[in-house]
mmJSON file of the N, C-alpha and C atoms, coordinates in Angstrom:
{"data_MODEL":{"atom_site":{
"group_PDB":["ATOM","ATOM","ATOM","ATOM","ATOM","ATOM","ATOM","ATOM","ATOM","ATOM","ATOM","ATOM","ATOM","ATOM","ATOM","ATOM","ATOM","ATOM","ATOM","ATOM","ATOM","ATOM","ATOM","ATOM","ATOM","ATOM","ATOM","ATOM","ATOM","ATOM","ATOM","ATOM","ATOM","ATOM","ATOM","ATOM","ATOM","ATOM","ATOM","ATOM","ATOM","ATOM","ATOM","ATOM","ATOM","ATOM","ATOM","ATOM","ATOM","ATOM","ATOM","ATOM","ATOM","ATOM","ATOM","ATOM","ATOM","ATOM","ATOM","ATOM","ATOM","ATOM","ATOM","ATOM","ATOM","ATOM","ATOM","ATOM","ATOM","ATOM","ATOM","ATOM","ATOM","ATOM","ATOM","ATOM","ATOM","ATOM","ATOM","ATOM","ATOM","ATOM","ATOM","ATOM","ATOM","ATOM","ATOM","ATOM","ATOM","ATOM","ATOM","ATOM","ATOM","ATOM","ATOM","ATOM","ATOM","ATOM","ATOM","ATOM","ATOM","ATOM","ATOM","ATOM","ATOM","ATOM","ATOM","ATOM","ATOM","ATOM","ATOM","ATOM","ATOM","ATOM","ATOM","ATOM","ATOM","ATOM","ATOM","ATOM","ATOM","ATOM","ATOM","ATOM","ATOM","ATOM","ATOM","ATOM","ATOM","ATOM","ATOM","ATOM","ATOM","ATOM","ATOM","ATOM","ATOM","ATOM","ATOM","ATOM","ATOM","ATOM","ATOM","ATOM","ATOM","ATOM","ATOM","ATOM","ATOM","ATOM","ATOM","ATOM","ATOM","ATOM","ATOM","ATOM","ATOM","ATOM","ATOM","ATOM","ATOM","ATOM","ATOM","ATOM","ATOM","ATOM","ATOM","ATOM","ATOM","ATOM","ATOM","ATOM","ATOM","ATOM","ATOM","ATOM","ATOM","ATOM","ATOM","ATOM","ATOM","ATOM","ATOM","ATOM","ATOM","ATOM"],
"id":[1,2,3,4,5,6,7,8,9,10,11,12,13,14,15,16,17,18,19,20,21,22,23,24,25,26,27,28,29,30,31,32,33,34,35,36,37,38,39,40,41,42,43,44,45,46,47,48,49,50,51,52,53,54,55,56,57,58,59,60,61,62,63,64,65,66,67,68,69,70,71,72,73,74,75,76,77,78,79,80,81,82,83,84,85,86,87,88,89,90,91,92,93,94,95,96,97,98,99,100,101,102,103,104,105,106,107,108,109,110,111,112,113,114,115,116,117,118,119,120,121,122,123,124,125,126,127,128,129,130,131,132,133,134,135,136,137,138,139,140,141,142,143,144,145,146,147,148,149,150,151,152,153,154,155,156,157,158,159,160,161,162,163,164,165,166,167,168,169,170,171,172,173,174,175,176,177,178,179,180,181,182,183,184,185,186],
"type_symbol":["N","C","C","N","C","C","N","C","C","N","C","C","N","C","C","N","C","C","N","C","C","N","C","C","N","C","C","N","C","C","N","C","C","N","C","C","N","C","C","N","C","C","N","C","C","N","C","C","N","C","C","N","C","C","N","C","C","N","C","C","N","C","C","N","C","C","N","C","C","N","C","C","N","C","C","N","C","C","N","C","C","N","C","C","N","C","C","N","C","C","N","C","C","N","C","C","N","C","C","N","C","C","N","C","C","N","C","C","N","C","C","N","C","C","N","C","C","N","C","C","N","C","C","N","C","C","N","C","C","N","C","C","N","C","C","N","C","C","N","C","C","N","C","C","N","C","C","N","C","C","N","C","C","N","C","C","N","C","C","N","C","C","N","C","C","N","C","C","N","C","C","N","C","C","N","C","C","N","C","C","N","C","C","N","C","C"],
"label_atom_id":["N","CA","C","N","CA","C","N","CA","C","N","CA","C","N","CA","C","N","CA","C","N","CA","C","N","CA","C","N","CA","C","N","CA","C","N","CA","C","N","CA","C","N","CA","C","N","CA","C","N","CA","C","N","CA","C","N","CA","C","N","CA","C","N","CA","C","N","CA","C","N","CA","C","N","CA","C","N","CA","C","N","CA","C","N","CA","C","N","CA","C","N","CA","C","N","CA","C","N","CA","C","N","CA","C","N","CA","C","N","CA","C","N","CA","C","N","CA","C","N","CA","C","N","CA","C","N","CA","C","N","CA","C","N","CA","C","N","CA","C","N","CA","C","N","CA","C","N","CA","C","N","CA","C","N","CA","C","N","CA","C","N","CA","C","N","CA","C","N","CA","C","N","CA","C","N","CA","C","N","CA","C","N","CA","C","N","CA","C","N","CA","C","N","CA","C","N","CA","C","N","CA","C","N","CA","C","N","CA","C","N","CA","C","N","CA","C"],
"label_alt_id":[null,null,null,null,null,null,null,null,null,null,null,null,null,null,null,null,null,null,null,null,null,null,null,null,null,null,null,null,null,null,null,null,null,null,null,null,null,null,null,null,null,null,null,null,null,null,null,null,null,null,null,null,null,null,null,null,null,null,null,null,null,null,null,null,null,null,null,null,null,null,null,null,null,null,null,null,null,null,null,null,null,null,null,null,null,null,null,null,null,null,null,null,null,null,null,null,null,null,null,null,null,null,null,null,null,null,null,null,null,null,null,null,null,null,null,null,null,null,null,null,null,null,null,null,null,null,null,null,null,null,null,null,null,null,null,null,null,null,null,null,null,null,null,null,null,null,null,null,null,null,null,null,null,null,null,null,null,null,null,null,null,null,null,null,null,null,null,null,null,null,null,null,null,null,null,null,null,null,null,null,null,null,null,null,null,null],
"label_comp_id":["MET","MET","MET","VAL","VAL","VAL","SER","SER","SER","GLU","GLU","GLU","ARG","ARG","ARG","GLY","GLY","GLY","GLN","GLN","GLN","PHE","PHE","PHE","GLU","GLU","GLU","LEU","LEU","LEU","GLU","GLU","GLU","ALA","ALA","ALA","LEU","LEU","LEU","PRO","PRO","PRO","GLY","GLY","GLY","GLY","GLY","GLY","ARG","ARG","ARG","THR","THR","THR","ARG","ARG","ARG","LEU","LEU","LEU","THR","THR","THR","GLY","GLY","GLY","THR","THR","THR","THR","THR","THR","TRP","TRP","TRP","TYR","TYR","TYR","ARG","ARG","ARG","HIS","HIS","HIS","HIS","HIS","HIS","LEU","LEU","LEU","TRP","TRP","TRP","PRO","PRO","PRO","ALA","ALA","ALA","ALA","ALA","ALA","TYR","TYR","TYR","TRP","TRP","TRP","ARG","ARG","ARG","LEU","LEU","LEU","TRP","TRP","TRP","SER","SER","SER","ASP","ASP","ASP","ALA","ALA","ALA","ILE","ILE","ILE","VAL","VAL","VAL","HIS","HIS","HIS","ARG","ARG","ARG","ILE","ILE","ILE","HIS","HIS","HIS","ALA","ALA","ALA","ARG","ARG","ARG","VAL","VAL","VAL","LEU","LEU","LEU","GLU","GLU","GLU","HIS","HIS","HIS","ILE","ILE","ILE","LYS","LYS","LYS","VAL","VAL","VAL","LEU","LEU","LEU","ALA","ALA","ALA","GLU","GLU","GLU","LYS","LYS","LYS","ALA","ALA","ALA"],
"label_asym_id":["A","A","A","A","A","A","A","A","A","A","A","A","A","A","A","A","A","A","A","A","A","A","A","A","A","A","A","A","A","A","A","A","A","A","A","A","A","A","A","A","A","A","A","A","A","A","A","A","A","A","A","A","A","A","A","A","A","A","A","A","A","A","A","A","A","A","A","A","A","A","A","A","A","A","A","A","A","A","A","A","A","A","A","A","A","A","A","A","A","A","A","A","A","A","A","A","A","A","A","A","A","A","A","A","A","A","A","A","A","A","A","A","A","A","A","A","A","A","A","A","A","A","A","A","A","A","A","A","A","A","A","A","A","A","A","A","A","A","A","A","A","A","A","A","A","A","A","A","A","A","A","A","A","A","A","A","A","A","A","A","A","A","A","A","A","A","A","A","A","A","A","A","A","A","A","A","A","A","A","A","A","A","A","A","A","A"],
"label_entity_id":["1","1","1","1","1","1","1","1","1","1","1","1","1","1","1","1","1","1","1","1","1","1","1","1","1","1","1","1","1","1","1","1","1","1","1","1","1","1","1","1","1","1","1","1","1","1","1","1","1","1","1","1","1","1","1","1","1","1","1","1","1","1","1","1","1","1","1","1","1","1","1","1","1","1","1","1","1","1","1","1","1","1","1","1","1","1","1","1","1","1","1","1","1","1","1","1","1","1","1","1","1","1","1","1","1","1","1","1","1","1","1","1","1","1","1","1","1","1","1","1","1","1","1","1","1","1","1","1","1","1","1","1","1","1","1","1","1","1","1","1","1","1","1","1","1","1","1","1","1","1","1","1","1","1","1","1","1","1","1","1","1","1","1","1","1","1","1","1","1","1","1","1","1","1","1","1","1","1","1","1","1","1","1","1","1","1"],
"label_seq_id":[1,1,1,2,2,2,3,3,3,4,4,4,5,5,5,6,6,6,7,7,7,8,8,8,9,9,9,10,10,10,11,11,11,12,12,12,13,13,13,14,14,14,15,15,15,16,16,16,17,17,17,18,18,18,19,19,19,20,20,20,21,21,21,22,22,22,23,23,23,24,24,24,25,25,25,26,26,26,27,27,27,28,28,28,29,29,29,30,30,30,31,31,31,32,32,32,33,33,33,34,34,34,35,35,35,36,36,36,37,37,37,38,38,38,39,39,39,40,40,40,41,41,41,42,42,42,43,43,43,44,44,44,45,45,45,46,46,46,47,47,47,48,48,48,49,49,49,50,50,50,51,51,51,52,52,52,53,53,53,54,54,54,55,55,55,56,56,56,57,57,57,58,58,58,59,59,59,60,60,60,61,61,61,62,62,62],
"pdbx_PDB_ins_code":[null,null,null,null,null,null,null,null,null,null,null,null,null,null,null,null,null,null,null,null,null,null,null,null,null,null,null,null,null,null,null,null,null,null,null,null,null,null,null,null,null,null,null,null,null,null,null,null,null,null,null,null,null,null,null,null,null,null,null,null,null,null,null,null,null,null,null,null,null,null,null,null,null,null,null,null,null,null,null,null,null,null,null,null,null,null,null,null,null,null,null,null,null,null,null,null,null,null,null,null,null,null,null,null,null,null,null,null,null,null,null,null,null,null,null,null,null,null,null,null,null,null,null,null,null,null,null,null,null,null,null,null,null,null,null,null,null,null,null,null,null,null,null,null,null,null,null,null,null,null,null,null,null,null,null,null,null,null,null,null,null,null,null,null,null,null,null,null,null,null,null,null,null,null,null,null,null,null,null,null,null,null,null,null,null,null],
"Cartn_x":[126.392,126.865,126.509,128.181,128.689,128.296,127.037,127.417,128.683,129.308,131.059,130.463,129.6,129.945,128.427,127.582,126.67,126.552,125.746,125.913,124.282,123.981,122.889,123.575,123.322,123.294,122.181,122.252,120.676,121.019,121.284,121.311,119.86,120.902,119.733,119.162,117.79,117.35,116.054,116.415,115.414,113.805,113.494,112.274,112.586,113.115,112.573,113.035,113.65,113.548,114.879,114.387,115.809,115.54,116.737,117.584,118.113,117.487,117.914,118.306,120.295,120.262,121.604,120.529,121.606,122.265,123.455,124.998,125.215,125.484,125.693,127.315,127.581,128.762,129.017,128.875,129.147,130.144,130.522,131.15,130.718,130.876,130.818,131.647,131.635,132.636,131.998,131.498,130.5,130.8,131.146,131.566,130.539,130.111,131.35,130.678,131.557,131.606,130.347,130.715,130.052,128.397,127.761,126.441,125.94,126.012,126.484,126.273,126.889,127.443,124.771,124.695,123.828,122.296,122.541,121.613,122.368,122.786,123.618,123.287,123.15,123.327,121.49,120.768,119.444,118.262,118.671,118.921,118.904,120.722,120.535,119.549,119.871,118.065,117.285,116.5,115.041,114.937,116.572,116.193,116.3,116.965,117.492,115.272,116.062,113.828,113.208,112.472,112.137,112.461,113.549,114.039,113.775,113.715,113.538,112.354,111.446,110.045,109.873,110.01,109.407,109.694,111.287,111.593,110.525,110.135,109.664,107.704,107.758,106.625,106.337,107.031,107.242,107.691,108.448,108.785,107.955,106.957,105.566,104.805,103.771,103.382,103.707,104.583,105.393,105.258],
"Cartn_y":[218.952,220.567,220.058,221.113,222.044,222.686,223.255,225.017,225.251,226.28,227.527,227.26,229.23,229.947,231.192,231.329,232.491,233.759,234.497,236.017,236.379,237.809,238.876,239.841,241.025,241.94,243.187,244.171,245.071,246.262,246.794,248.421,249.014,250.456,251.916,251.647,252.079,253.107,254.002,255.139,255.943,255.701,256.516,255.559,255.755,255.279,254.418,252.626,253.064,250.81,250.552,248.855,248.333,247.188,246.902,245.959,244.591,243.403,242.375,241.663,241.333,240.375,239.148,237.864,237.053,236.302,235.981,234.921,233.379,232.714,231.421,231.092,231.041,229.953,228.521,227.948,226.378,225.384,224.1,223.609,222.44,221.427,220.367,220.139,218.241,217.08,216.699,217.298,216.275,216.683,215.466,216.011,215.598,216.726,217.429,218.903,219.805,220.477,221.523,221.732,223.349,222.852,221.694,221.333,221.525,220.18,221.056,221.722,222.429,224.072,225.012,224.025,224.918,224.886,222.87,222.963,223.312,223.655,223.356,225.259,226.358,227.966,227.741,227.28,227.317,226.937,226.294,225.791,226.353,226.724,227.657,229.118,229.18,231.104,230.573,229.385,228.946,229.337,228.666,228.619,230.162,230.458,232.35,232.489,232.711,233.561,232.986,231.854,231.948,231.825,232.585,232.686,233.806,235.461,236.606,236.645,235.718,235.841,236.035,235.298,234.824,235.402,236.115,237.867,238.445,238.254,239.644,240.562,238.873,238.819,238.672,238.627,239.134,240.139,240.728,242.353,243.352,242.483,243.732,243.537,242.131,241.482,243.427,243.511,243.878,246.085],
"Cartn_z":[265.391,265.501,266.461,266.895,268.943,268.672,269.72,270.194,271.131,270.59,270.965,271.786,270.848,272.126,271.248,272.227,271.802,272.294,272.002,273.087,271.918,273.511,272.484,272.693,271.138,271.692,271.818,272.826,272.478,271.432,270.742,269.982,270.652,270.983,270.886,269.54,269.703,268.068,268.276,267.614,267.701,267.811,268.059,268.861,270.046,270.934,272.711,272.094,270.468,269.891,270.492,269.983,270.973,269.857,269.555,267.823,269.212,269.516,269.886,268.655,268.985,267.173,268.421,267.893,268.424,267.413,267.536,267.677,268.302,266.985,267.906,266.775,267.313,266.701,267.134,265.921,265.805,265.511,265.148,264.197,264.514,263.881,263.357,262.073,262.181,260.9,260.432,259.229,258.436,257.525,256.385,254.886,254.062,253.02,252.414,253.444,253.886,254.863,254.533,253.548,251.948,252.67,251.85,251.723,253.679,254.084,255.579,256.585,255.561,256.233,256.285,255.485,254.602,255.512,256.121,257.081,258.025,258.354,259.891,259.863,259.538,259.227,258.769,258.493,258.943,259.761,260.073,261.526,262.751,263.175,264.057,263.843,262.673,262.547,262.761,261.823,262.346,264.458,264.98,266.735,267.333,266.085,266.744,266.225,265.383,265.305,265.97,266.538,267.327,268.922,269.534,271.019,270.182,269.272,269.456,269.4,268.783,268.227,269.872,270.51,271.46,272.723,272.429,273.289,272.751,271.651,271.26,272.369,272.246,273.22,273.773,274.574,276.268,276.601,276.163,276.012,275.777,274.946,273.486,275.333,276.921,276.982,278.286,278.018,279.821,279.034],
"occupancy":[1.0,1.0,1.0,1.0,1.0,1.0,1.0,1.0,1.0,1.0,1.0,1.0,1.0,1.0,1.0,1.0,1.0,1.0,1.0,1.0,1.0,1.0,1.0,1.0,1.0,1.0,1.0,1.0,1.0,1.0,1.0,1.0,1.0,1.0,1.0,1.0,1.0,1.0,1.0,1.0,1.0,1.0,1.0,1.0,1.0,1.0,1.0,1.0,1.0,1.0,1.0,1.0,1.0,1.0,1.0,1.0,1.0,1.0,1.0,1.0,1.0,1.0,1.0,1.0,1.0,1.0,1.0,1.0,1.0,1.0,1.0,1.0,1.0,1.0,1.0,1.0,1.0,1.0,1.0,1.0,1.0,1.0,1.0,1.0,1.0,1.0,1.0,1.0,1.0,1.0,1.0,1.0,1.0,1.0,1.0,1.0,1.0,1.0,1.0,1.0,1.0,1.0,1.0,1.0,1.0,1.0,1.0,1.0,1.0,1.0,1.0,1.0,1.0,1.0,1.0,1.0,1.0,1.0,1.0,1.0,1.0,1.0,1.0,1.0,1.0,1.0,1.0,1.0,1.0,1.0,1.0,1.0,1.0,1.0,1.0,1.0,1.0,1.0,1.0,1.0,1.0,1.0,1.0,1.0,1.0,1.0,1.0,1.0,1.0,1.0,1.0,1.0,1.0,1.0,1.0,1.0,1.0,1.0,1.0,1.0,1.0,1.0,1.0,1.0,1.0,1.0,1.0,1.0,1.0,1.0,1.0,1.0,1.0,1.0,1.0,1.0,1.0,1.0,1.0,1.0,1.0,1.0,1.0,1.0,1.0,1.0],
"B_iso_or_equiv":[0.0,0.0,0.0,0.0,0.0,0.0,0.0,0.0,0.0,0.0,0.0,0.0,0.0,0.0,0.0,0.0,0.0,0.0,0.0,0.0,0.0,0.0,0.0,0.0,0.0,0.0,0.0,0.0,0.0,0.0,0.0,0.0,0.0,0.0,0.0,0.0,0.0,0.0,0.0,0.0,0.0,0.0,0.0,0.0,0.0,0.0,0.0,0.0,0.0,0.0,0.0,0.0,0.0,0.0,0.0,0.0,0.0,0.0,0.0,0.0,0.0,0.0,0.0,0.0,0.0,0.0,0.0,0.0,0.0,0.0,0.0,0.0,0.0,0.0,0.0,0.0,0.0,0.0,0.0,0.0,0.0,0.0,0.0,0.0,0.0,0.0,0.0,0.0,0.0,0.0,0.0,0.0,0.0,0.0,0.0,0.0,0.0,0.0,0.0,0.0,0.0,0.0,0.0,0.0,0.0,0.0,0.0,0.0,0.0,0.0,0.0,0.0,0.0,0.0,0.0,0.0,0.0,0.0,0.0,0.0,0.0,0.0,0.0,0.0,0.0,0.0,0.0,0.0,0.0,0.0,0.0,0.0,0.0,0.0,0.0,0.0,0.0,0.0,0.0,0.0,0.0,0.0,0.0,0.0,0.0,0.0,0.0,0.0,0.0,0.0,0.0,0.0,0.0,0.0,0.0,0.0,0.0,0.0,0.0,0.0,0.0,0.0,0.0,0.0,0.0,0.0,0.0,0.0,0.0,0.0,0.0,0.0,0.0,0.0,0.0,0.0,0.0,0.0,0.0,0.0,0.0,0.0,0.0,0.0,0.0,0.0],
"pdbx_formal_charge":[null,null,null,null,null,null,null,null,null,null,null,null,null,null,null,null,null,null,null,null,null,null,null,null,null,null,null,null,null,null,null,null,null,null,null,null,null,null,null,null,null,null,null,null,null,null,null,null,null,null,null,null,null,null,null,null,null,null,null,null,null,null,null,null,null,null,null,null,null,null,null,null,null,null,null,null,null,null,null,null,null,null,null,null,null,null,null,null,null,null,null,null,null,null,null,null,null,null,null,null,null,null,null,null,null,null,null,null,null,null,null,null,null,null,null,null,null,null,null,null,null,null,null,null,null,null,null,null,null,null,null,null,null,null,null,null,null,null,null,null,null,null,null,null,null,null,null,null,null,null,null,null,null,null,null,null,null,null,null,null,null,null,null,null,null,null,null,null,null,null,null,null,null,null,null,null,null,null,null,null,null,null,null,null,null,null],
"auth_seq_id":[1,1,1,2,2,2,3,3,3,4,4,4,5,5,5,6,6,6,7,7,7,8,8,8,9,9,9,10,10,10,11,11,11,12,12,12,13,13,13,14,14,14,15,15,15,16,16,16,17,17,17,18,18,18,19,19,19,20,20,20,21,21,21,22,22,22,23,23,23,24,24,24,25,25,25,26,26,26,27,27,27,28,28,28,29,29,29,30,30,30,31,31,31,32,32,32,33,33,33,34,34,34,35,35,35,36,36,36,37,37,37,38,38,38,39,39,39,40,40,40,41,41,41,42,42,42,43,43,43,44,44,44,45,45,45,46,46,46,47,47,47,48,48,48,49,49,49,50,50,50,51,51,51,52,52,52,53,53,53,54,54,54,55,55,55,56,56,56,57,57,57,58,58,58,59,59,59,60,60,60,61,61,61,62,62,62],
"auth_comp_id":["MET","MET","MET","VAL","VAL","VAL","SER","SER","SER","GLU","GLU","GLU","ARG","ARG","ARG","GLY","GLY","GLY","GLN","GLN","GLN","PHE","PHE","PHE","GLU","GLU","GLU","LEU","LEU","LEU","GLU","GLU","GLU","ALA","ALA","ALA","LEU","LEU","LEU","PRO","PRO","PRO","GLY","GLY","GLY","GLY","GLY","GLY","ARG","ARG","ARG","THR","THR","THR","ARG","ARG","ARG","LEU","LEU","LEU","THR","THR","THR","GLY","GLY","GLY","THR","THR","THR","THR","THR","THR","TRP","TRP","TRP","TYR","TYR","TYR","ARG","ARG","ARG","HIS","HIS","HIS","HIS","HIS","HIS","LEU","LEU","LEU","TRP","TRP","TRP","PRO","PRO","PRO","ALA","ALA","ALA","ALA","ALA","ALA","TYR","TYR","TYR","TRP","TRP","TRP","ARG","ARG","ARG","LEU","LEU","LEU","TRP","TRP","TRP","SER","SER","SER","ASP","ASP","ASP","ALA","ALA","ALA","ILE","ILE","ILE","VAL","VAL","VAL","HIS","HIS","HIS","ARG","ARG","ARG","ILE","ILE","ILE","HIS","HIS","HIS","ALA","ALA","ALA","ARG","ARG","ARG","VAL","VAL","VAL","LEU","LEU","LEU","GLU","GLU","GLU","HIS","HIS","HIS","ILE","ILE","ILE","LYS","LYS","LYS","VAL","VAL","VAL","LEU","LEU","LEU","ALA","ALA","ALA","GLU","GLU","GLU","LYS","LYS","LYS","ALA","ALA","ALA"],
"auth_asym_id":["A","A","A","A","A","A","A","A","A","A","A","A","A","A","A","A","A","A","A","A","A","A","A","A","A","A","A","A","A","A","A","A","A","A","A","A","A","A","A","A","A","A","A","A","A","A","A","A","A","A","A","A","A","A","A","A","A","A","A","A","A","A","A","A","A","A","A","A","A","A","A","A","A","A","A","A","A","A","A","A","A","A","A","A","A","A","A","A","A","A","A","A","A","A","A","A","A","A","A","A","A","A","A","A","A","A","A","A","A","A","A","A","A","A","A","A","A","A","A","A","A","A","A","A","A","A","A","A","A","A","A","A","A","A","A","A","A","A","A","A","A","A","A","A","A","A","A","A","A","A","A","A","A","A","A","A","A","A","A","A","A","A","A","A","A","A","A","A","A","A","A","A","A","A","A","A","A","A","A","A","A","A","A","A","A","A"],
"auth_atom_id":["N","CA","C","N","CA","C","N","CA","C","N","CA","C","N","CA","C","N","CA","C","N","CA","C","N","CA","C","N","CA","C","N","CA","C","N","CA","C","N","CA","C","N","CA","C","N","CA","C","N","CA","C","N","CA","C","N","CA","C","N","CA","C","N","CA","C","N","CA","C","N","CA","C","N","CA","C","N","CA","C","N","CA","C","N","CA","C","N","CA","C","N","CA","C","N","CA","C","N","CA","C","N","CA","C","N","CA","C","N","CA","C","N","CA","C","N","CA","C","N","CA","C","N","CA","C","N","CA","C","N","CA","C","N","CA","C","N","CA","C","N","CA","C","N","CA","C","N","CA","C","N","CA","C","N","CA","C","N","CA","C","N","CA","C","N","CA","C","N","CA","C","N","CA","C","N","CA","C","N","CA","C","N","CA","C","N","CA","C","N","CA","C","N","CA","C","N","CA","C","N","CA","C","N","CA","C","N","CA","C","N","CA","C","N","CA","C"],
"pdbx_PDB_model_num":[1,1,1,1,1,1,1,1,1,1,1,1,1,1,1,1,1,1,1,1,1,1,1,1,1,1,1,1,1,1,1,1,1,1,1,1,1,1,1,1,1,1,1,1,1,1,1,1,1,1,1,1,1,1,1,1,1,1,1,1,1,1,1,1,1,1,1,1,1,1,1,1,1,1,1,1,1,1,1,1,1,1,1,1,1,1,1,1,1,1,1,1,1,1,1,1,1,1,1,1,1,1,1,1,1,1,1,1,1,1,1,1,1,1,1,1,1,1,1,1,1,1,1,1,1,1,1,1,1,1,1,1,1,1,1,1,1,1,1,1,1,1,1,1,1,1,1,1,1,1,1,1,1,1,1,1,1,1,1,1,1,1,1,1,1,1,1,1,1,1,1,1,1,1,1,1,1,1,1,1,1,1,1,1,1,1]
}}}
């Protein structure tokens, strides 16, 4: 699995809140692709969840 690109987006929400969204574009050459896509997506989702939770903890300390 190769990560091609990633980004974080900040979106202003009502009440002075902010939404942070992470996106990663990746590719792999595993067969069967549909099967491995499920696992790859799950891995990327877990990574995003961990990173975003860490950012949340740090931001709420400030």
